[in-house]
Structures are given as structure tokens and as C-alpha cells.
N, C-alpha and C positions, 0 to 999 in steps of 0.2 A: 947824367941821371939825378945826379943832384941837383945838377940848374932847374931840373923840370921840376923838381919840389920844392924848391925855394922859388921858382916862379908862379905856382900856383898859391904859395902862401902869401906872395907880393900882390896876388893880383886877386882881391874878393870879388865874389860871384856877381854879376848883374843883379842890380837894383830888379824886382819886380816891378812891373804896373800895377796899378790900382786898375782893378775891373772896372771895364767899361760900364755905361749907362744900360747899354742892351741885354749885356749879360747880368746884371743886377736885376733888370726889369723881369727875363725870363725865370731868374732865380725866384722872386714875389708871385709872379705871374703862377707857378708850379706849386708853389706852396697856398697863394688861393684856391686854388684847382681842387688840392688836397680839402681845404677846408672848407669846400663847396660841398665837396661828394662826403666828407663827414659828415656835414650837418644834413643833408639829404638820408644818407643811410639811420641816423640817429630819428627824424620825424618816420621812417618808414618802420622802424623797431616800433617806435611809439602808439601807430599806427596797430600794428599786429597783436601788442601788447593789449591796448586797448578793444582789441575785437574777444580777445581770451577774457577779459574782466567782463563783458557782457555774457560771456557763458558761463551756466551755471556748473559749479565748484564741482558737483558729482560727474560733470558732461563732459568735463576738462580733460583731455589725455597731455595736456601739461598745464603748468603755472605761466601767469603772463609774464613774469620776471625771469623766465628762462630765456626767452626769445632774446634777451641782453647777450646772450653767449655766442651770437651772431657775429660778433665785436672782436672775438677772439682770434688773435694771427694763426694762419695756418688752419685752425680747424674750425674756424666763424662758418666758411663756406658748406662743410659738412652736416653743420650743425642748423646752416640755413636751408638743406634739403630735408632733415627732420624735424623743422620747424612747421614746415611748409604742410608736410605729410598730418602729423600731428593736428595742426588747425584746422585743416580740412575735415578729420573726423572728429575735431569736438565740435564743427558746427554739425556737421552730419547727426551725431548725436543729439544735439540741442534742438535743431530741424526736427529731430526724430519724438524728443519730450514734447515740441509746443505742438505736435502732430502737422509741423508745416509741410507742404512741398515744396522740396527746394530743387536744384539741379542735380545733385548729388554727386558733381566733381567740386564744387565749394574753393574754386582758384588752383584745385590740385593742379591740372595739368598746367597752367598759364607759370605757379609758383614754381614746379619744375622746369620747366622749359626757361625761366628766368635764372633759376642755381646753376644749371648746367649751363648754359649759355655764356653766364658772366664766368665761368670756371675755362671753357675754352676758348669763346671768341673776345672774351672783359668786356670796357664798358660798351661799345655796341648791342650786348644783350638788355642793357639797361631798360629798351622799352619793352621789353618782356614783365619786367620787376612794374613798369608805370601802370600796367594793364592788370598786371596783379591785386596793385596795390587799390587801382580804383575800384575793383573785386572786391577785397575785404574791405575797404572802407562801405561801400553799399550791404553789405552785411550787417556791418556793426550800425551803421544806422538803421536800418529795418529791426534787428534785435532791442535796441536803446529805446525805439519809438512807439513800441506797441505793446500792449500788457503783456504781464508773463501769463500767458495760460500754457498750460503743462499738464502732463498727468502725473495722477499721485499714486504712487505706487509705496509698497509697504515698508520701505526704508527710508521714509521721511519721517521725521520727529513729528509727533501730532501737536506740540506745544509751540512746536516752530510755526506752523503752520494757523496757531490760532494767535498768535501773536500779530502773524504778519496779515492776517487776512479780518482781525476782528470779530470772527465767527465763534458760536459758543463750542465743543465739541460735540453736541448732538448735530450740528451743521458741518460738521469736520467729514471731508469726505473719504478721510484715511478710515475713519470707525464705521461710516458707510459700505465700504469696501468689505470690511472686518463682517460686517453684520449681512453683508450679502453674500457672500461668501458662506456665512455658516446658515443661512435660510437655504442654498444650492443642497449645501451638502444634506443638509435637514430634508429636504424634497428628494433627493438622490435616495437615501434610505427608506423612505416612508414611500414613494413611488415605484 
């Protein structure tokens, strides 16, 4: 037994072979693919954030910066589902506020299909993500390229309207709505 131990100490382990070119190429390829996927994810999330920036703050269900939580490990996929739902609700509110007709889906079905398919089948579910990305980019473009026509509600600040539009207080629809309400009330009580 002592001779076995002595033999083990006298014979060092064989030298490791340096990694071959194929193994090194495979490792670099995997890291390259991860980098490409990460860059695509950044562009995708930037597109979602830009969409929310085009929605009026009072119509948003989440802030534009909150989409970046999707990058967090483990909870990112759950946050993606929440993001898809909140963006759809925000777009619905914005379209309703502008008195536009939309499809009322606002990419919700495709976004949920993307999030769930990535969770279940992995990267092949990215085709749903591409379709969702195209839909959201279309909504962003339509919001960005059109004049901001929206309803005026009583929670709007009249001075903000005056600064943005350059109209005087007499032309402000906020005050006109108040006057119209007072006229209706007066006619209701008189009539």
C-alpha cells in the first residue's frame, strides 16, 4: 500500500491538452449568440419604453422606465406578462382619450403568446415577440405622428392648456366645460 502511495506521488498527473480550436470556436459562438440576444432584448424593451413615452402620463398604467425590469433574472418573464397587459391598457386609455378607434386588443394577445411561449418552448417563441414588436412600433408611430387630439376633463390644469396651446383663458375648453355645466344646471332648475 505504501508503494501505491509512493507511486502516486512520483508520477504527476498527465498534462492537460490545450483546448482545441473547435472547442474555443464553440465557446465564442455561444457568447456571441448570448450577446446578440441581449442586444435584441434591449432594442425590444426600448421600443416598449418609447411607446409608453408617447402615452399621456395620466393614461399610463406604468412608467416607461419600468419595462427594464424585464431584464431581471427569474422574475423578468413574469414582469414581461405584466408589461404586456399594462401597455395594452395604457394604449386603450390613450386611444379612448384621443377619441380614436383601435382594435381594443393593442397587441395583448400576441404579447401574452410571446411571453408564455418563451416560458414554455424557449427561443422559437420569439416569432410571437417579433409580431408583437411590430404591432407596438405601429402604435408608437401613429401616436407620435398625429396631433394630440384628446378630450378635456376637469382634472386637467387650465394653465397647462394655456401654456401648451397659446389660447387665452376664454378659449380654454376647461373653462368652457365649466360654463356649459353651469348653463345646463341653470336651465334644469329654470325649466
